[in-house]
C-alpha positions, 0 to 999 in steps of 0.5 A: 500500500502506498504511503498516505499523506492528507491535509488536516482539511481532508481529515476533518469534514465529518467531525462537526468541529466546535472550534477550529483554529490554525492552518488546516492545509498542513500535510499529515503523514499519520494519525496517532492517539498514543503520545509516545508515537507523536512527532512532526507531520502527525496529528495527535487525537487526545482520546479518553481511554480506559486506563488513561486520558489522552488530554493529559499528553497534549503538551508531550505531543506538541513538544514532540513536534505534532503540528495539529491536535484534535481534542474535546478540551484544552486545559492550557493555551496552545502555541499559535503555530499548532492547529487545533480542532475541538470536538464533542467526542474525540474517539468518534473523531478518531474513527472518522479521521482514520476512515478519511485518511485511508480513503474511506475503504469501507465504502469501497467494499461490502462490509458485514459486521457480526455482533453478539455474545456468542457465535461472532467468530464462527459466523464471520469466518463462515461468511469469509469461507462461503464468499471465498468459495463463491469466487470472491476476494474477501477480507476477515477481521476476527478474534482468531485471525485477520485475512486479506484475500487468503493472506493471514494477518495475526489478530490481537483484539476482537476488534482492533483500534480505529486506525488499525481497522481502516489500515486493514480495510485499505489493504483489502481494497488494494488486494481487490477484495469485494467483501469484508467480514468482521466481528464487532465487540461491545467494547469496539462499539462503546469505544467508537472503534467502528466510527466512520465505517459504513456497514452493508449488513449488521448481524445480531447473534444473541446476548448473554451474561458477559463483559460486566467487568467493563460494562458494569451492568447488563443494561449497559452491555445491551446498550453497547450492542444496540449502538451498532445498529443505531448507527446504521445507514438507511441503505444497510440491512440489519439481520437479527436472531429473533429467538433471542428475546432481545433480538428486536430490541437491538433494532428499535432505533435503527434506520436500516432495513430489518430482517429476522432469522429463527428456528422457532418464530416467524421470520424471513429466514427460517430453519428447522433441525431435522437431525443433529448428530456428531456427524453434522446437521440435517436442516430444512432451510427455506424449505430446502434440505441441507446437510452440513458438517457443523454440529449443534443447535448453536451452529444451526443459528450460525449457518442460518445467519450466514445464509440470510446474509448471502441472500441479502447480498443477492447471492444465488440460494442454491449455490449458497446452500451447496457451498455452505454444506462443505464448510467447517467451523472456525478453529477452537469452536467445537474442534475434535480430537479422537482417540480411536483405540479407546473410543474417546472423543475430545472437544476443544471449544472457546466457550468462556461464558456460562451461556456458551458453556451451557450450549456446548454441553447441551449439544454434547448431551444430546449427541452422545450415547446414553452410557457415555459420560461427559468430563469437562475441563474448565477455568476462568480468566483472571482480571475479568468478570468475577461474577461468572466464575461460580456460574461457570462451575455450576453450569459445568456440573449441571451437564457433566459427570466429572468436572476438572476446574483449572487455570485459564489465563490467570493474568495478574491473579493467582490461579488458586484464587480464581478456582476458589471463586469457581468452587463457591458455585458448587452445591454439596451434591456437586462436590464429589464429582469435582477435581481442582487441578491448577496446572492446565496441562495436568488437568487436561491429561487427568480428564483424558485418563479418567475417560472410558470407551465412548466418553466425551472430554470437553476442554472449554474456555481457550479454544483457538488460543495458542498461549496461556497468560500468567503474570503478564507473560504469554507462555506457549499453550494449545489445548488441542495439542495437549489432547493430541499428545495424550491420545496419539 
């Protein structure tokens, strides 16, 4: 991608500036919101972050040579040779400026966003795989990885910052991508990381208890998700799961054209599960028979959302169903490892919320043989929502014959303290079937050795992750590889 230069005037037409002073014809080579990256030829945007307020670093940015500052307020007089732009919301301004800087890439493709507590990664990845199979060059922004027309770019957050998003989208445009599919987290909406993006389709999967460490209340979490749909243009489509009781709440104030998908209610896109086995799903979608490799009711929803999106984007229904039947799930989502000799199946899944864990365990319960037991290995992340820890343990016990509580990504917390929080959710009846093993590798290996012919071992919480974060250090760790060592 060629080097960008834009004048300040070219970056701010969408900002509704309250105050504008100084020379707006100055050429700028970069937008920064970290004062440590400030320098000549760069515009500094002072953003109020979770950890720090960028307004405190305006003097450092000017001292480093920034010729322009965008901020919500200015505490001190600013040198006359520095251009100033005062805005109502600098995080919003950052998104709008990033879009302008990179040539508004989201307007040069069909951009599809997926939001919801569960199913974002699978749905976005299936869309990418489907449209690639249909012959299009596509881009993907997901938790697992970013892809640009087949090239993999490492992902660091569910949704990157506004500058990184637009840089990636611009690369997709340069690579000839016609479609881009991205996960949209509640954090990204709340922090305005998607400001300035033009979405053609916005998908709502579901909403359950998660991220209350950040949002504080469930109501705030719902409002953050809803904000994605509130900002859609009238020529966009909103596709919502109306089997979730908050599906229609999401689109109460949207200007977009609303479509619904469902397994249980009247909707424009409807499916019925005819058969659900460990070999895959047999569905009826829009009165057509569909056989797919994905497993479980939750994947029926994901497939239906993907199908509905493709139809809204004017793809041929028959070809869409044909290609969908060949696709597999995203890495770390109901991922299999089998021990053929002992006839034990192990499943790795990213389920890290009570609802996601319940859905996975319900699916396993429905698919396993009557005599087979379920052995679940589960932990909870450190420095995250503590209220779900006892609920995760309770949910694991509800559906499992044996549970091994262990470490997930403890981060700055002591793993034993996190496990104690989980144990608080156990009843007297639960306790005899629970083991607590702090070291995750030992926990997984113990679960495998407890398994007998026909049993299913679920290793939940980390899914696709290839590391374990302990005291600020990411140590190599892969649940699936540990299972392979034990089974093969």
